[in-house]
Backbone as CSV, one residue per row, in Angstrom:
resi,resn,N_x,N_y,N_z,CA_x,CA_y,CA_z,C_x,C_y,C_z
1,MET,-117.581,-59.536,80.117,-116.403,-58.775,79.685,-115.639,-58.275,80.917
2,THR,-114.352,-58.481,80.950,-113.542,-58.025,82.072,-113.261,-56.537,81.961
3,SER,-112.819,-55.953,83.071,-112.478,-54.526,83.060,-111.325,-54.254,82.111
4,THR,-110.405,-55.236,82.002,-109.289,-55.071,81.061,-109.785,-55.030,79.626
5,ASP,-110.716,-55.925,79.311,-111.286,-55.922,77.962,-111.973,-54.597,77.672
6,ASN,-112.714,-54.114,78.636,-113.422,-52.846,78.459,-112.440,-51.693,78.266
7,ASP,-111.351,-51.702,79.039,-110.333,-50.655,78.902,-109.710,-50.684,77.504
8,LEU,-109.488,-51.871,76.972,-108.906,-51.984,75.634,-109.860,-51.450,74.567
9,ILE,-111.141,-51.705,74.746,-112.132,-51.193,73.800,-112.173,-49.676,73.837
10,VAL,-112.172,-49.115,75.045,-112.180,-47.661,75.184,-110.928,-47.057,74.565
11,GLN,-109.792,-47.697,74.783,-108.539,-47.204,74.210,-108.599,-47.211,72.689
12,LYS,-109.141,-48.284,72.115,-109.239,-48.376,70.658,-110.166,-47.296,70.099
13,ILE,-111.276,-47.056,70.777,-112.194,-46.007,70.338,-111.505,-44.650,70.346
14,GLU,-110.740,-44.377,71.398,-110.034,-43.099,71.485,-108.983,-42.978,70.389
15,GLU,-108.295,-44.071,70.088,-107.316,-44.060,68.993,-108.008,-43.784,67.661
16,HIS,-109.152,-44.390,67.448,-109.911,-44.151,66.217,-110.322,-42.684,66.096
17,LYS,-110.787,-42.125,67.187,-111.190,-40.722,67.175,-110.016,-39.819,66.774
18,GLU,-108.876,-40.054,67.393,-107.708,-39.221,67.120,-107.244,-39.390,65.680
19,THR,-107.275,-40.612,65.167,-106.868,-40.860,63.790,-107.776,-40.126,62.814
20,ALA,-109.083,-40.214,63.044,-110.034,-39.535,62.167,-109.859,-38.023,62.251
21,ARG,-109.750,-37.506,63.460,-109.593,-36.054,63.640,-108.363,-35.531,62.918
22,ASN,-107.254,-36.248,63.031,-106.020,-35.828,62.366,-106.164,-35.848,60.853
23,TRP,-106.897,-36.835,60.336,-107.082,-36.914,58.882,-107.883,-35.714,58.370
24,PHE,-108.946,-35.361,59.073,-109.758,-34.232,58.620,-108.923,-32.950,58.598
25,ARG,-108.057,-32.778,59.573,-107.187,-31.599,59.587,-106.194,-31.653,58.430
26,GLN,-105.603,-32.802,58.190,-104.660,-32.939,57.077,-105.331,-32.646,55.742
27,LEU,-106.534,-33.189,55.546,-107.250,-32.949,54.299,-107.576,-31.474,54.145
28,ARG,-107.969,-30.817,55.236,-108.215,-29.377,55.199,-106.990,-28.623,54.702
29,ASP,-105.839,-28.967,55.255,-104.607,-28.279,54.871,-104.278,-28.493,53.398
30,GLU,-104.459,-29.708,52.911,-104.145,-30.011,51.516,-105.091,-29.285,50.560
31,ILE,-106.376,-29.247,50.887,-107.340,-28.566,50.030,-107.101,-27.061,50.031
32,CYS,-106.855,-26.485,51.196,-106.601,-25.052,51.265,-105.373,-24.667,50.438
33,ALA,-104.323,-25.459,50.514,-103.115,-25.175,49.726,-103.420,-25.244,48.236
34,SER,-104.220,-26.223,47.831,-104.579,-26.366,46.422,-105.410,-25.182,45.934
35,PHE,-106.341,-24.728,46.758,-107.198,-23.611,46.361,-106.416,-22.301,46.311
36,GLU,-105.476,-22.114,47.211,-104.632,-20.917,47.145,-103.753,-20.943,45.904
37,ALA,-103.318,-22.127,45.482,-102.537,-22.243,44.249,-103.375,-21.844,43.033
38,LEU,-104.673,-22.144,43.052,-105.559,-21.707,41.976,-105.648,-20.182,41.943
39,GLU,-105.736,-19.578,43.100,-105.751,-18.116,43.158,-104.475,-17.527,42.544
40,ASP,-103.349,-18.178,42.794,-102.068,-17.675,42.291,-101.933,-17.836,40.783
41,SER,-102.482,-18.911,40.234,-102.290,-19.207,38.811,-103.316,-18.518,37.920
42,TYR,-104.292,-17.868,38.487,-105.388,-17.255,37.744,-104.905,-16.087,36.876
43,THR,-105.412,-16.018,35.621,-105.066,-14.918,34.709,-106.308,-14.351,34.032
44,GLY,-107.478,-14.580,34.599,-108.735,-14.196,33.974,-109.133,-12.752,34.198
45,PRO,-110.449,-12.443,34.031,-110.928,-11.062,34.061,-110.661,-10.311,35.365
46,LEU,-110.480,-11.014,36.463,-110.243,-10.357,37.751,-108.772,-10.431,38.175
47,ALA,-107.884,-10.607,37.197,-106.461,-10.810,37.502,-105.806,-9.597,38.148
48,ASP,-106.435,-8.422,38.025,-105.863,-7.234,38.663,-106.120,-7.208,40.159
49,GLN,-106.969,-8.105,40.637,-107.236,-8.190,42.067,-106.207,-9.109,42.732
50,PRO,-105.954,-8.905,44.013,-104.973,-9.753,44.698,-105.469,-11.184,44.845
51,ALA,-104.537,-12.118,44.809,-104.885,-13.520,45.033,-105.399,-13.700,46.453
52,GLY,-106.430,-14.499,46.597,-107.016,-14.724,47.907,-106.162,-15.618,48.786
53,ARG,-106.351,-15.478,50.069,-105.711,-16.334,51.048,-106.729,-16.668,52.145
54,PHE,-106.630,-17.882,52.657,-107.533,-18.304,53.711,-107.233,-17.568,55.011
55,GLU,-108.283,-17.163,55.683,-108.187,-16.619,57.022,-108.815,-17.629,57.975
56,ARG,-108.096,-17.969,59.022,-108.555,-19.000,59.943,-109.024,-18.390,61.257
57,LYS,-110.086,-18.969,61.771,-110.670,-18.482,63.008,-111.138,-19.674,63.830
58,SER,-110.615,-19.794,65.029,-110.998,-20.889,65.916,-112.249,-20.512,66.702
59,TRP,-113.006,-21.512,67.089,-114.178,-21.295,67.924,-114.301,-22.442,68.923
60,GLU,-114.938,-22.154,70.030,-115.164,-23.161,71.064,-116.651,-23.282,71.337
61,ARG,-117.067,-24.494,71.608,-118.475,-24.762,71.869,-118.882,-24.344,73.287
62,GLY,-117.900,-24.112,74.127,-118.186,-23.672,75.488,-118.267,-24.833,76.462
63,LYS,-118.661,-24.516,77.671,-118.735,-25.509,78.743,-120.165,-26.022,78.887
64,ASP,-120.280,-27.269,79.342,-121.603,-27.790,79.647,-122.002,-27.354,81.064
65,GLN,-123.147,-27.830,81.552,-123.648,-27.399,82.863,-122.760,-27.837,84.010
66,ASN,-121.878,-28.816,83.730,-120.936,-29.270,84.749,-119.562,-28.633,84.606
67,GLY,-119.450,-27.682,83.690,-118.186,-27.000,83.476,-117.198,-27.741,82.608
68,GLU,-117.668,-28.794,81.913,-116.783,-29.572,81.049,-116.717,-28.974,79.651
69,ASP,-115.516,-29.016,79.075,-115.303,-28.548,77.706,-116.130,-29.389,76.731
70,GLN,-116.611,-28.751,75.646,-117.429,-29.457,74.655,-116.856,-29.373,73.247
71,GLY,-115.564,-29.077,73.148,-114.915,-29.069,71.852,-115.100,-27.773,71.084
72,GLY,-114.803,-27.835,69.795,-114.889,-26.648,68.949,-114.370,-26.947,67.565
73,GLY,-113.887,-25.919,66.905,-113.422,-26.131,65.544,-112.634,-24.949,65.022
74,GLU,-112.359,-24.990,63.720,-111.591,-23.933,63.076,-112.169,-23.672,61.698
75,MET,-112.557,-22.434,61.460,-113.041,-22.009,60.156,-111.872,-21.524,59.311
76,SER,-111.884,-21.860,58.032,-110.925,-21.323,57.072,-111.727,-20.764,55.909
77,VAL,-111.757,-19.453,55.779,-112.571,-18.791,54.760,-111.675,-17.939,53.877
78,MET,-111.905,-18.028,52.563,-111.131,-17.244,51.610,-112.084,-16.536,50.653
79,LYS,-111.789,-15.255,50.398,-112.493,-14.473,49.390,-111.434,-13.910,48.455
80,GLY,-111.480,-14.344,47.188,-110.420,-13.968,46.270,-110.916,-13.670,44.884
81,ARG,-110.074,-13.951,43.891,-110.422,-13.649,42.505,-110.895,-14.880,41.744
82,VAL,-110.655,-16.068,42.283,-111.225,-17.307,41.747,-112.457,-17.686,42.561
83,PHE,-112.321,-17.610,43.875,-113.411,-17.965,44.779,-113.996,-16.703,45.403
84,GLU,-115.250,-16.425,45.062,-115.908,-15.295,45.699,-116.035,-15.547,47.196
85,LYS,-116.270,-16.828,47.529,-116.261,-17.239,48.929,-116.096,-18.750,48.973
86,VAL,-115.128,-19.210,49.727,-114.968,-20.644,49.959,-114.615,-20.842,51.419
87,GLY,-115.279,-21.803,52.028,-115.001,-22.131,53.417,-114.630,-23.591,53.548
88,VAL,-113.595,-23.865,54.319,-113.174,-25.234,54.610,-113.070,-25.347,56.130
89,ASN,-114.082,-25.913,56.734,-114.162,-25.957,58.190,-113.867,-27.349,58.730
90,ILE,-113.219,-27.394,59.879,-113.055,-28.648,60.611,-113.577,-28.431,62.023
91,SER,-114.040,-29.503,62.631,-114.543,-29.392,63.997,-114.433,-30.729,64.697
92,THR,-114.336,-30.662,66.006,-114.417,-31.827,66.888,-115.241,-31.395,68.090
93,VAL,-116.462,-31.917,68.171,-117.370,-31.501,69.237,-117.867,-32.726,69.993
94,TYR,-118.226,-32.524,71.240,-118.677,-33.635,72.069,-119.517,-33.090,73.213
95,GLY,-120.252,-33.992,73.829,-121.142,-33.602,74.919,-122.356,-34.502,74.946
96,GLU,-123.527,-33.918,75.168,-124.775,-34.666,75.207,-125.770,-34.082,74.215
97,PHE,-126.467,-34.969,73.479,-127.557,-34.521,72.631,-128.717,-34.031,73.494
98,SER,-129.422,-33.030,73.013,-130.626,-32.581,73.695,-131.653,-33.705,73.698
99,GLU,-132.538,-33.663,74.662,-133.496,-34.755,74.829,-134.356,-34.945,73.580
100,LYS,-134.771,-33.872,72.920,-135.649,-33.991,71.759,-134.907,-34.452,70.501
101,PHE,-133.560,-34.431,70.536,-132.759,-34.802,69.364,-132.239,-36.242,69.452
102,ARG,-132.283,-36.829,70.645,-131.646,-38.132,70.856,-132.265,-39.237,70.011
103,ALA,-133.566,-39.222,69.846,-134.244,-40.292,69.121,-133.881,-40.316,67.641
104,GLU,-133.322,-39.214,67.129,-132.995,-39.124,65.707,-131.595,-39.655,65.383
105,ILE,-130.784,-39.905,66.396,-129.385,-40.272,66.194,-129.153,-41.708,66.647
106,PRO,-128.592,-42.561,65.792,-128.345,-43.952,66.194,-127.509,-44.029,67.466
107,GLY,-127.978,-44.830,68.413,-127.236,-45.064,69.638,-127.392,-44.012,70.701
108,ALA,-128.081,-42.894,70.401,-128.182,-41.804,71.376,-129.343,-41.979,72.341
109,ALA,-130.320,-42.790,71.975,-131.440,-43.005,72.881,-130.995,-43.741,74.136
110,GLU,-130.020,-44.651,73.963,-129.510,-45.405,75.095,-128.591,-44.570,75.977
111,ASN,-127.848,-43.677,75.343,-126.884,-42.842,76.060,-126.728,-41.557,75.250
112,PRO,-126.994,-40.389,75.817,-126.993,-39.141,75.052,-125.608,-38.596,74.721
113,ASN,-124.548,-39.208,75.263,-123.203,-38.701,74.998,-122.805,-38.939,73.549
114,PHE,-122.111,-37.963,72.955,-121.653,-38.103,71.569,-120.302,-37.433,71.388
115,TRP,-119.661,-37.825,70.307,-118.411,-37.213,69.835,-118.511,-37.148,68.323
116,ALA,-118.179,-36.025,67.719,-118.278,-35.895,66.265,-117.142,-35.032,65.751
117,ALA,-116.489,-35.506,64.691,-115.433,-34.736,64.040,-115.649,-34.800,62.538
118,GLY,-115.203,-33.771,61.838,-115.367,-33.804,60.394,-114.805,-32.590,59.714
119,ILE,-114.933,-32.599,58.403,-114.554,-31.491,57.540,-115.753,-31.143,56.684
120,SER,-115.979,-29.858,56.476,-117.098,-29.404,55.658,-116.622,-28.271,54.761
121,LEU,-116.900,-28.396,53.470,-116.406,-27.430,52.482,-117.531,-27.018,51.548
122,VAL,-117.621,-25.726,51.286,-118.496,-25.203,50.235,-117.738,-24.094,49.519
123,ALA,-117.727,-24.154,48.176,-117.028,-23.166,47.363,-118.008,-22.493,46.412
124,HIS,-118.023,-21.161,46.451,-118.820,-20.353,45.534,-117.849,-19.536,44.670
125,PRO,-117.590,-19.975,43.438,-116.619,-19.291,42.589,-117.117,-17.934,42.097
126,CYS,-116.183,-17.095,41.699,-116.543,-15.813,41.089,-117.169,-16.028,39.718
127,SER,-116.583,-16.888,38.907,-117.041,-17.099,37.539,-118.273,-17.994,37.490
128,PRO,-119.300,-17.588,36.747,-120.458,-18.469,36.552,-120.120,-19.752,35.799
129,HIS,-118.947,-19.777,35.157,-118.556,-20.958,34.386,-117.879,-22.020,35.246
130,VAL,-117.504,-21.660,36.459,-116.884,-22.610,37.386,-117.965,-23.130,38.316
131,PRO,-118.142,-24.431,38.423,-119.222,-24.961,39.257,-118.964,-24.764,40.749
132,ALA,-120.031,-24.427,41.464,-119.972,-24.461,42.930,-119.872,-25.920,43.364
133,VAL,-119.376,-26.125,44.573,-119.177,-27.506,45.029,-119.333,-27.600,46.538
134,HIS,-119.712,-28.773,46.976,-119.832,-29.077,48.399,-119.164,-30.412,48.659
135,MET,-118.469,-30.520,49.784,-117.897,-31.792,50.211,-117.874,-31.809,51.724
136,ASN,-118.232,-32.930,52.310,-117.990,-33.094,53.735,-117.847,-34.575,54.049
137,THR,-117.031,-34.860,55.034,-116.938,-36.213,55.594,-116.834,-36.066,57.109
138,ARG,-117.329,-37.080,57.819,-117.423,-36.953,59.266,-117.360,-38.336,59.919
139,HIS,-117.010,-38.323,61.192,-117.028,-39.523,62.018,-117.787,-39.186,63.287
140,ILE,-118.811,-39.985,63.602,-119.656,-39.726,64.763,-119.649,-40.956,65.660
141,VAL,-119.541,-40.706,66.953,-119.500,-41.788,67.937,-120.547,-41.512,69.006
142,THR,-121.458,-42.463,69.175,-122.387,-42.487,70.308,-122.115,-43.826,71.001
143,THR,-123.158,-44.596,71.285,-122.920,-45.991,71.652,-122.631,-46.806,70.402
144,LYS,-122.807,-46.172,69.250,-122.403,-46.728,67.962,-121.358,-45.787,67.372
145,ALA,-120.750,-46.186,66.248,-119.769,-45.328,65.585,-119.891,-45.523,64.086
146,TRP,-119.865,-44.422,63.343,-120.021,-44.538,61.892,-119.391,-43.345,61.175
147,PHE,-119.249,-43.509,59.850,-118.764,-42.454,58.967,-119.887,-42.036,58.022
148,GLY,-119.792,-40.822,57.546,-120.738,-40.324,56.549,-120.113,-39.189,55.770
149,GLY,-120.799,-38.777,54.719,-120.314,-37.644,53.944,-120.614,-37.755,52.471
150,GLY,-119.762,-37.129,51.662,-119.937,-37.162,50.224,-119.521,-35.858,49.585
151,ALA,-119.839,-35.721,48.317,-119.515,-34.514,47.562,-120.494,-34.387,46.410
152,ASP,-120.862,-33.138,46.085,-121.752,-32.928,44.945,-121.423,-31.607,44.268
153,LEU,-121.734,-31.549,42.979,-121.350,-30.440,42.109,-122.594,-29.658,41.702
154,THR,-122.495,-28.315,41.748,-123.643,-27.469,41.404,-123.232,-26.418,40.378
155,PRO,-123.174,-26.781,39.111,-122.831,-25.802,38.075,-124.021,-24.929,37.708
156,VAL,-123.739,-23.715,37.281,-124.780,-22.858,36.711,-125.095,-23.322,35.293
157,PHE,-124.047,-23.645,34.554,-124.172,-24.120,33.177,-123.489,-25.487,33.082
158,PRO,-124.219,-26.555,33.305,-123.606,-27.889,33.347,-122.855,-28.235,32.057
159,GLN,-121.697,-28.845,32.247,-120.878,-29.339,31.145,-120.771,-30.846,31.282
160,ASP,-121.088,-31.563,30.224,-121.095,-33.021,30.293,-119.740,-33.578,30.719
161,ALA,-118.662,-32.985,30.211,-117.332,-33.496,30.545,-117.023,-33.301,32.030
162,ASP,-117.415,-32.151,32.567,-117.186,-31.895,33.993,-117.969,-32.876,34.850
163,THR,-119.231,-33.065,34.494,-120.076,-33.987,35.251,-119.502,-35.401,35.207
164,ALA,-119.112,-35.829,34.015,-118.575,-37.186,33.855,-117.291,-37.370,34.649
165,ASP,-116.418,-36.382,34.635,-115.132,-36.524,35.321,-115.299,-36.456,36.835
166,PHE,-116.203,-35.606,37.302,-116.463,-35.521,38.737,-117.024,-36.846,39.247
167,HIS,-118.029,-37.349,38.548,-118.607,-38.633,38.947,-117.595,-39.763,38.779
168,GLY,-116.786,-39.679,37.733,-115.797,-40.726,37.514,-114.795,-40.833,38.640
169,ALA,-114.376,-39.683,39.172,-113.426,-39.687,40.287,-114.052,-40.305,41.534
170,LEU,-115.303,-39.952,41.793,-115.976,-40.509,42.964,-116.283,-41.991,42.771
171,LYS,-116.619,-42.368,41.549,-116.879,-43.780,41.277,-115.618,-44.617,41.491
172,ALA,-114.475,-44.095,41.064,-113.223,-44.828,41.262,-112.948,-45.032,42.748
173,ALA,-113.221,-43.995,43.562,-113.046,-44.129,45.018,-113.989,-45.185,45.568
174,CYS,-115.229,-45.190,45.089,-116.209,-46.180,45.545,-115.822,-47.589,45.114
175,ASP,-115.463,-47.738,43.843,-115.180,-49.070,43.293,-113.985,-49.728,43.960
176,ALA,-113.065,-48.922,44.481,-111.898,-49.487,45.168,-112.277,-50.182,46.464
177,HIS,-113.505,-49.960,46.925,-113.924,-50.516,48.211,-115.115,-51.455,48.116
178,ASP,-116.056,-51.160,47.223,-117.236,-52.027,47.108,-117.903,-51.737,45.768
179,ASP,-118.195,-52.768,45.019,-118.796,-52.590,43.694,-120.173,-51.946,43.753
180,ASP,-120.830,-52.028,44.899,-122.175,-51.480,45.028,-122.199,-50.031,45.508
181,TYR,-121.064,-49.545,46.025,-121.070,-48.236,46.665,-121.526,-47.119,45.728
182,TYR,-120.965,-47.046,44.528,-121.253,-45.895,43.672,-122.735,-45.800,43.344
183,ASP,-123.333,-46.887,42.890,-124.753,-46.836,42.535,-125.612,-46.483,43.736
184,ARG,-125.294,-47.064,44.890,-126.061,-46.777,46.106,-125.917,-45.321,46.532
185,PHE,-124.677,-44.857,46.564,-124.425,-43.532,47.109,-124.779,-42.426,46.110
186,LYS,-124.684,-42.705,44.819,-125.151,-41.742,43.814,-126.662,-41.562,43.931
187,LYS,-127.388,-42.652,44.050,-128.838,-42.582,44.192,-129.212,-41.813,45.457
188,TRP,-128.509,-42.090,46.532,-128.767,-41.397,47.792,-128.540,-39.893,47.620
189,CYS,-127.476,-39.539,46.916,-127.166,-38.130,46.664,-128.268,-37.475,45.831
190,ASP,-128.688,-38.146,44.759,-129.732,-37.593,43.893,-131.030,-37.355,44.664
191,GLU,-131.328,-38.274,45.568,-132.562,-38.139,46.346,-132.425,-37.078,47.444
192,TYR,-131.237,-36.990,48.023,-131.043,-36.066,49.137,-130.942,-34.622,48.656
193,PHE,-130.077,-34.355,47.656,-129.872,-32.986,47.187,-130.923,-32.638,46.131
194,PHE,-132.146,-32.592,46.581,-133.296,-32.334,45.719,-134.192,-31.338,46.424
195,LEU,-134.689,-30.351,45.681,-135.566,-29.335,46.259,-137.011,-29.719,45.959
196,PRO,-137.683,-30.360,46.901,-139.041,-30.831,46.617,-140.020,-29.700,46.335
197,HIS,-139.827,-28.549,46.949,-140.752,-27.438,46.725,-140.614,-26.847,45.326
198,ARG,-139.499,-27.152,44.651,-139.319,-26.713,43.271,-139.305,-27.885,42.285
199,ASN,-139.304,-29.091,42.834,-139.275,-30.301,42.009,-138.077,-30.288,41.060
200,GLU,-136.902,-29.974,41.624,-135.689,-29.937,40.811,-134.481,-30.331,41.655
201,PRO,-133.462,-30.928,41.031,-132.231,-31.248,41.758,-131.428,-29.991,42.037
202,ARG,-130.605,-30.044,43.083,-129.761,-28.892,43.399,-128.662,-28.706,42.359
203,GLY,-128.122,-29.812,41.851,-127.050,-29.729,40.876,-126.994,-30.993,40.052
204,VAL,-125.766,-31.435,39.721,-125.602,-32.632,38.894,-125.177,-33.829,39.739
205,GLY,-125.263,-33.688,41.060,-125.066,-34.828,41.934,-123.629,-35.150,42.257
206,GLY,-123.457,-36.352,42.764,-122.180,-36.855,43.242,-122.478,-38.104,44.041
207,ILE,-121.981,-38.162,45.262,-122.321,-39.272,46.156,-122.662,-38.724,47.533
208,PHE,-123.472,-39.482,48.250,-123.818,-39.170,49.635,-123.953,-40.495,50.376
209,TYR,-123.334,-40.590,51.535,-123.444,-41.812,52.335,-123.498,-41.447,53.816
210,ASP,-124.042,-42.369,54.600,-124.148,-42.135,56.037,-124.277,-43.482,56.741
211,TYR,-124.032,-43.481,58.052,-124.183,-44.673,58.896,-123.333,-45.843,58.392
212,LEU,-122.138,-45.522,57.871,-121.238,-46.567,57.385,-120.468,-47.111,58.587
213,ASP,-120.799,-48.349,58.992,-120.247,-48.877,60.243,-119.941,-50.367,60.169
214,ALA,-119.600,-50.877,58.983,-119.338,-52.311,58.850,-117.998,-52.700,59.470
215,ASP,-116.962,-51.931,59.166,-115.611,-52.207,59.658,-114.881,-50.874,59.738
216,TRP,-114.377,-50.528,60.929,-113.841,-49.179,61.115,-112.705,-48.883,60.147
217,ASP,-111.738,-49.766,60.032,-110.584,-49.505,59.178,-110.994,-49.348,57.717
218,ALA,-111.879,-50.229,57.253,-112.324,-50.159,55.853,-113.158,-48.904,55.611
219,ASP,-114.019,-48.580,56.559,-114.876,-47.404,56.400,-114.055,-46.118,56.437
220,PHE,-113.044,-46.086,57.294,-112.169,-44.917,57.351,-111.351,-44.797,56.069
221,ALA,-110.850,-45.909,55.552,-110.086,-45.883,54.306,-110.946,-45.363,53.160
222,PHE,-112.188,-45.780,53.105,-113.095,-45.287,52.075,-113.325,-43.785,52.236
223,THR,-113.560,-43.346,53.462,-113.784,-41.929,53.717,-112.570,-41.104,53.313
224,GLN,-111.378,-41.620,53.564,-110.169,-40.934,53.099,-110.129,-40.849,51.577
225,ASP,-110.484,-41.930,50.904,-110.437,-41.939,49.446,-111.460,-40.985,48.837
226,VAL,-112.602,-40.821,49.484,-113.570,-39.823,49.024,-112.961,-38.431,49.113
227,GLY,-112.301,-38.139,50.229,-111.645,-36.840,50.383,-110.549,-36.617,49.358
228,ARG,-109.747,-37.640,49.115,-108.670,-37.514,48.128,-109.220,-37.333,46.719
229,ALA,-110.290,-38.064,46.400,-110.885,-37.942,45.069,-111.370,-36.519,44.833
230,PHE,-112.040,-35.953,45.835,-112.487,-34.571,45.708,-111.294,-33.626,45.589
231,ARG,-110.326,-33.783,46.458,-109.136,-32.916,46.468,-108.463,-32.870,45.107
232,ASP,-108.464,-34.000,44.395,-107.754,-34.085,43.123,-108.587,-33.618,41.938
233,ILE,-109.899,-33.915,41.911,-110.683,-33.628,40.716,-111.204,-32.203,40.675
234,TYR,-111.634,-31.649,41.793,-112.287,-30.343,41.703,-111.350,-29.242,41.197
235,PRO,-110.111,-29.130,41.676,-109.235,-28.102,41.106,-109.041,-28.244,39.600
236,GLU,-109.066,-29.466,39.086,-108.949,-29.658,37.641,-110.151,-29.071,36.911
237,LEU,-111.340,-29.215,37.483,-112.532,-28.636,36.865,-112.470,-27.110,36.915
238,VAL,-111.991,-26.568,38.026,-111.850,-25.113,38.142,-110.939,-24.577,37.045
239,LYS,-109.803,-25.230,36.840,-108.817,-24.745,35.865,-109.330,-24.778,34.433
240,ARG,-110.316,-25.612,34.157,-110.878,-25.655,32.802,-111.620,-24.367,32.450
241,HIS,-112.120,-23.664,33.450,-113.050,-22.571,33.168,-112.711,-21.244,33.837
242,TYR,-111.785,-21.214,34.798,-111.686,-20.037,35.663,-111.177,-18.788,34.975
243,ASN,-110.513,-18.921,33.831,-110.011,-17.739,33.139,-110.980,-17.176,32.102
244,LYS,-112.149,-17.800,31.946,-113.136,-17.321,30.975,-113.824,-16.054,31.486
245,SER,-114.183,-15.187,30.548,-114.975,-14.012,30.904,-116.453,-14.392,30.937
246,TRP,-117.290,-13.502,31.484,-118.721,-13.786,31.566,-119.517,-12.509,31.367
247,THR,-120.794,-12.681,31.048,-121.689,-11.569,30.776,-122.548,-11.250,31.993
248,ASP,-123.244,-10.128,31.942,-124.152,-9.761,33.024,-125.278,-10.793,33.158
249,ASP,-125.761,-11.288,32.034,-126.827,-12.293,32.082,-126.340,-13.582,32.746
250,GLU,-125.096,-13.957,32.465,-124.543,-15.164,33.092,-124.362,-14.954,34.595
251,ARG,-123.993,-13.768,34.999,-123.876,-13.466,36.428,-125.247,-13.529,37.093
252,ARG,-126.284,-12.998,36.448,-127.624,-13.075,37.027,-128.074,-14.521,37.186
253,ALA,-127.771,-15.330,36.178,-128.125,-16.756,36.267,-127.402,-17.423,37.432
254,GLN,-126.154,-17.038,37.668,-125.392,-17.584,38.792,-126.044,-17.215,40.125
255,LEU,-126.453,-15.963,40.266,-127.053,-15.525,41.525,-128.387,-16.217,41.784
256,ILE,-129.148,-16.479,40.741,-130.411,-17.201,40.910,-130.142,-18.648,41.311
257,LYS,-129.123,-19.260,40.704,-128.760,-20.632,41.089,-128.314,-20.676,42.546
258,ARG,-127.603,-19.657,42.966,-127.196,-19.592,44.368,-128.408,-19.490,45.299
259,GLY,-129.457,-18.824,44.837,-130.665,-18.751,45.639,-131.231,-20.129,45.928
260,ARG,-131.144,-21.022,44.928,-131.579,-22.402,45.143,-130.711,-23.067,46.218
261,TYR,-129.427,-22.753,46.209,-128.500,-23.311,47.194,-128.914,-22.885,48.600
262,VAL,-129.252,-21.594,48.726,-129.688,-21.071,50.018,-130.949,-21.802,50.480
263,GLU,-131.903,-21.975,49.581,-133.159,-22.633,49.935,-132.907,-24.041,50.464
264,PHE,-132.058,-24.789,49.775,-131.801,-26.158,50.226,-131.134,-26.166,51.592
265,ASN,-130.110,-25.360,51.760,-129.344,-25.428,53.011,-130.157,-24.989,54.217
266,LEU,-131.072,-24.066,54.036,-131.862,-23.595,55.165,-133.106,-24.440,55.412
267,LEU,-133.619,-25.082,54.379,-134.858,-25.838,54.525,-134.649,-27.335,54.733
268,HIS,-133.590,-27.896,54.119,-133.503,-29.347,54.040,-132.195,-29.962,54.536
269,ASP,-131.131,-29.192,54.637,-129.816,-29.789,54.884,-129.706,-30.354,56.296
270,ARG,-129.355,-31.630,56.394,-129.221,-32.297,57.686,-128.018,-31.783,58.464
271,GLY,-126.940,-31.449,57.754,-125.751,-30.943,58.433,-126.012,-29.618,59.131
272,THR,-126.782,-28.746,58.472,-127.152,-27.479,59.090,-127.947,-27.730,60.369
273,ARG,-128.902,-28.630,60.279,-129.736,-28.925,61.445,-128.915,-29.568,62.563
274,PHE,-128.017,-30.522,62.198,-127.189,-31.172,63.205,-126.346,-30.133,63.939
275,GLY,-125.737,-29.234,63.191,-124.892,-28.231,63.820,-125.657,-27.335,64.771
276,LEU,-126.824,-26.882,64.343,-127.617,-25.999,65.190,-128.172,-26.728,66.411
277,MET,-128.565,-27.995,66.224,-129.148,-28.757,67.328,-128.106,-29.205,68.351
278,THR,-126.828,-29.187,67.966,-125.781,-29.591,68.900,-124.986,-28.394,69.426
279,GLY,-125.515,-27.200,69.250,-124.884,-26.017,69.812,-123.599,-25.620,69.121
280,GLY,-123.508,-25.893,67.814,-122.313,-25.529,67.061,-122.215,-24.035,66.828
281,ASN,-121.132,-23.624,66.200,-120.892,-22.220,65.908,-121.759,-21.807,64.720
282,THR,-122.667,-20.861,64.947,-123.628,-20.484,63.898,-122.915,-19.948,62.665
283,GLU,-121.875,-19.155,62.858,-121.136,-18.599,61.729,-120.517,-19.712,60.887
284,ALA,-119.980,-20.740,61.549,-119.385,-21.859,60.821,-120.456,-22.687,60.124
285,ILE,-121.586,-22.897,60.783,-122.656,-23.697,60.202,-123.208,-23.035,58.947
286,LEU,-123.375,-21.715,58.984,-123.946,-20.992,57.849,-122.879,-20.508,56.874
287,MET,-121.641,-20.966,57.055,-120.564,-20.660,56.115,-120.931,-21.078,54.697
288,SER,-121.781,-22.098,54.554,-122.123,-22.626,53.243,-122.926,-21.645,52.392
289,LEU,-123.502,-20.636,53.010,-124.320,-19.693,52.251,-123.449,-18.786,51.391
290,PRO,-123.905,-18.475,50.188,-123.092,-17.642,49.279,-123.043,-16.198,49.752
291,PRO,-122.034,-15.432,49.307,-121.927,-14.036,49.713,-122.988,-13.161,49.062
292,GLU,-123.547,-13.632,47.934,-124.578,-12.874,47.220,-125.451,-13.869,46.474
293,ALA,-126.751,-13.628,46.492,-127.693,-14.490,45.791,-128.868,-13.643,45.331
294,ASN,-129.727,-14.224,44.501,-130.868,-13.460,43.989,-132.009,-14.416,43.686
295,TRP,-133.181,-13.860,43.574,-134.368,-14.619,43.195,-135.076,-13.882,42.083
296,PRO,-135.583,-14.582,41.087,-136.221,-13.885,39.963,-137.545,-13.244,40.364
């Protein structure tokens, strides 16, 4: 390979990084606007409270031992009358994996340098009738490059129509790219978002995928469609239920379900571990935890 060929490859990789990073920011903006619109349209039991608005806070990963910048991100957190707490975070971080972490990441054993960008969202609604939700998509570059992510729904009181429509939206995104994606990624989600110590699923599932590296343009297009599918379907599910009233018993059930969420994220979640092992912002990493939870 000539130096010119190598320069062209490096240029293409940098263009891919910038394209992915810009998309995650755009998706963040679109989702935040949609969620603030839900706060504005709400007429339920907490309507006397002010509509929530996202507060944004930037963070930096700091310098490495050579004084080089290592990236950072931006947290967007809202506490309102529809969402007791919702966070939509974006980040772009880079540097070197720690020696004990390199063997776990494709391509890092050969070279510890990495670059990672993505969006991560967790919503904990006020109403027990509105399902909690998680979504994230990411692009990671080592000596290899791939996409990963997904979305899953965690209702306190599952509704068949909500489950069907959520899965239907994700299936449509999958089917537009590969007939096998939905079945593969749904199964992966069911297996991943499972609490083995309780022998129960975290919620009603969705899709989960990782190490998608067949073709950059196709994989990025799919990752965009996953984000769009989530952006469009989840607010519709919220609007079906957000104006309903609830009882004290239903609130207690919600807090216990949130306790399961805490258990999974602290014991099993790969994203939590990745963030902590790469020196990410602890506040942003633990944004997924609910503002209040309980155990029976």
